C-alpha positions as CSV (number, residue, x, y, z in Angstrom):
1,M,-4.4,26.0,-14.5
2,I,-1.4,24.2,-16.0
3,I,0.3,23.8,-12.6
4,K,-2.9,22.4,-11.2
5,K,-3.1,19.9,-14.0
6,K,0.5,18.8,-13.5
7,R,-0.1,18.4,-9.8
8,E,-3.2,16.2,-10.5
9,D,-1.2,14.1,-12.9
10,L,1.6,13.7,-10.4
11,S,-0.9,12.8,-7.6
12,E,-2.4,10.1,-9.8
13,K,1.1,8.7,-10.6
14,I,1.9,8.6,-6.9
15,K,-1.3,6.7,-6.1
16,I,-0.5,4.2,-8.8
17,A,3.0,3.7,-7.5
18,L,1.8,3.3,-3.9
19,D,-0.7,0.7,-5.1
20,K,2.0,-1.3,-6.9
21,G,4.2,-1.1,-3.9
22,I,1.5,-2.4,-1.6
23,Q,0.6,-5.2,-4.0
24,K,4.3,-6.2,-4.2
25,L,4.6,-6.2,-0.4
26,I,1.5,-8.4,-0.1
27,A,2.8,-10.8,-2.7
28,E,6.2,-11.1,-0.9
29,T,4.5,-11.6,2.4
30,K,2.4,-14.4,1.0
31,A,5.4,-16.0,-0.7
32,A,7.2,-16.1,2.6
33,N,4.1,-17.3,4.4
34,S,4.7,-14.5,6.9
35,Y,2.7,-11.8,8.7
36,L,1.9,-8.3,7.6
37,V,2.0,-5.8,10.5
38,I,-0.2,-2.8,10.1
39,A,-1.9,-0.1,12.2
40,D,-5.7,0.6,12.0
41,K,-7.1,4.2,11.9
42,N,-7.0,4.3,15.7
43,G,-3.3,3.3,15.8
44,K,-3.9,-0.2,17.1
45,I,-1.3,-2.6,15.7
46,K,-2.6,-5.7,13.9
47,K,-0.6,-8.7,12.8
48,I,-2.2,-10.3,9.7
49,P,-1.2,-13.8,8.6
50,A,-0.4,-14.3,4.9
51,K,-3.3,-16.6,4.4
52,D,-5.7,-13.8,5.3
53,L,-4.3,-11.3,2.8
């Protein structure tokens, strides 16, 4: 049980860190008035302008 709890705590911390990283990436993209290139669930590449973020 203790191991499962530690794993859940770590998973939550990873989710929080990823969210912070994504928000920072979006902020930097907007500041540079650039594009963010992502892939959708089907693997199709999309180029999103900063104004749409």
